[in-house]
N, C-alpha and C positions, 0 to 999 in steps of 0.2 A: 735617965739623964735628959734634961731639957735644953733646948737650943735658945740661948739668950740673945741671939743676934736679931737686930731689928730688920723687918722686911725692907727691901731695896727702896720702895717708894717712900717709906718713912725717913730713911737716911737722906735721900735726895731732897725731900721736902724740908728738911732741917737745914740744908746748906744756905738757902736764901737769907733767913733770919741771922744765921751765923755770919754771913758776909756783911750784912748791914751793921751788925753790932761791932764787928771788927773795924769797918770803915769809920764808924762814928767814934769809937774809942781812939782812933788815930787822928781824928779831927780832919778827915779828908772829905772833900765834896765829890759828888758823882762826876763833875766836870774834871776835877784834878785826877781822879782815878781813870777816867777815860783817856786823858793825855798820857798817863803812865803806861796804860795797857794796850791802847789802840782799839779798845772795845767801845762801841757807841754808848752814850748816856742812856738811851732808851733801852738797849739790851741790858745794861747794868741794872737799871731800875726794875725791869721785868724779872731779872734773875733774883734780885733781892726780895721782890714781892712774891716770888714763887710762881709767877706767870710763865717763866721759861725754865726748862729743865737744865741743870748744869751739865756741861760736857767737859771733857778733858781739854779741848781747845780753849775754853773759857777759863777753866780753873787754873791751868798752868800759869798764864800771865798774871792772874789775880794773886796767886800764891807768891810769885816773884815780887809783885808790887807791894804786897803787905809784909814780905820777908818772913813768911811762915812756911812750914812744911805742908805739902799737899794733903797729907793725912789729917792735919789739923783742921782744914776746911771741911772735910767730910766726917770729922769726929771719929777717926779710926781709933781703936783701942791703943793705949800707950804701950810701947815696947819695953819701957823701963830703962832705956838707954839715954842718959842725960847729955851725951856728947853732942856738940854742935859740929856741923860740917859746912862752915861758911864758904860762900862763893864771893870772890871780889867783885866790886862794882867800881867802874871808872867814871868819874864825873869831872868835867872841866880840867882834865889832865892829872887829877889826883886819884889814887886808888883807895877805896874804903873796904875794909873787911869786917862784916858785921860779927860782933862777939856776943850778941844777945838776940833773942827771937821773940820775946814777949811783946805783943803789940801795945802801943800806948805807953805813957810814962817815959822814963829814961831809957836811952838806947846807948850801948857801948860799941865802939868801932876802933879798929886799928887803922890808922890813916898813914899812907905813904906818899910823901911829897917828893917829886923828883928834883935833882940838882937844878939850881938856877931857875926855880919856878915860883911864881910867875915872873916874867922878865919885865914887868911894868912897874911904874912908880906906885907907891901905896895909894889905895883907894878905900879908906875906911868906910864901913857900912854899919848900919844899925838895924836891928829887928827885935822882935819879942823873944824872950827866952833867957836861958842861962847856960853858959858853956864851961866845961872843965876839961883840961887836958894835961897829960904827962908825957914828957919827951923820953922815948925809949932809947933812941940812938940818933946821932947827928945833932944839928943845931937848928933851932927855929927862930925866925924873927917875928916878933909880935909888936904891932903898932896898936896901942890901946889908949884912946884919949890923947893926952899930951906925952905919953911914954913911948919910947922906941927901944925895945928890949931884945936881947939875944938870950935865948934859953937853951943851955946845953942839956945833954942826956942827964936824967935824974931830977930835973926841975919840973915843977907843975905850975899851972896858972888857972885861976877861976875868975869869972867876971860876968856881970850883967850885960847881956847883948844889946841893951839900949845905949851902952857906951860905944862910940865909934871904934871899930876894930878891924884889923886886917892882919893876915899873917902870910909868911912866905918862907922859902928856902933859898937864900942868896948864895949858898955854899956849893962846893963841888961834889958833895956826897949826898945821897938821899937822907931824908929825915923820917923817922918812924915815930908816930905819936899815938898814944892811947887816949881816946876822946869819949866823953860822955855828953850827949846832947839831950835836952828836953825836946818834946815834939816840935816846937816852933823852930828850934835850931836845926833839928834834923831835916825839916822841910827846906830851910834856907840853904844848908850846905850840900845836901844830897839831891835835891829835886829842882832847885831854882835854876833858871837859865843863867848863862854867864852875864855878869854885870848886875844881877839881882840881889847880891849880898854875899 
């Protein structure tokens, strides 16, 4: 019986190229990744090029930023378990629960918007990308171009994000929404600072 496991050095040497490919598929720059993880651009660059050995302290925030399992970064053998174990992310007062984990392409989220949020007047924004969402419970206000709509549970909307848009929950109960973002929409909704879109 032969041992098919790769030597540890080979496993560690493969992490850098895998990290670079993952970042590029997501369309993220080293600077953006540095902001998300708190790891300096030079350290990230050396890690991707193989000039720095990966450590758990570096890989954990990178796995969180890319929303992948740690074993995916080190190419651990698959367990055959397809279940996701999502961890909620709170951004700008809203909670996002990732429902997919494949980097790049479309990403699915369950989004929870608290009652009476935000409490500001509509501020429609535009950005690249395309959004789709389905209201699971509650009611969602969507301002899209010249339209001002209330979508109850069971209704869906899709639109080009270059159309000025803004959404809110002006009601007394939370609203839960199933959302699918392309990479540009995901960056705007989950990573942008308040007021950026």
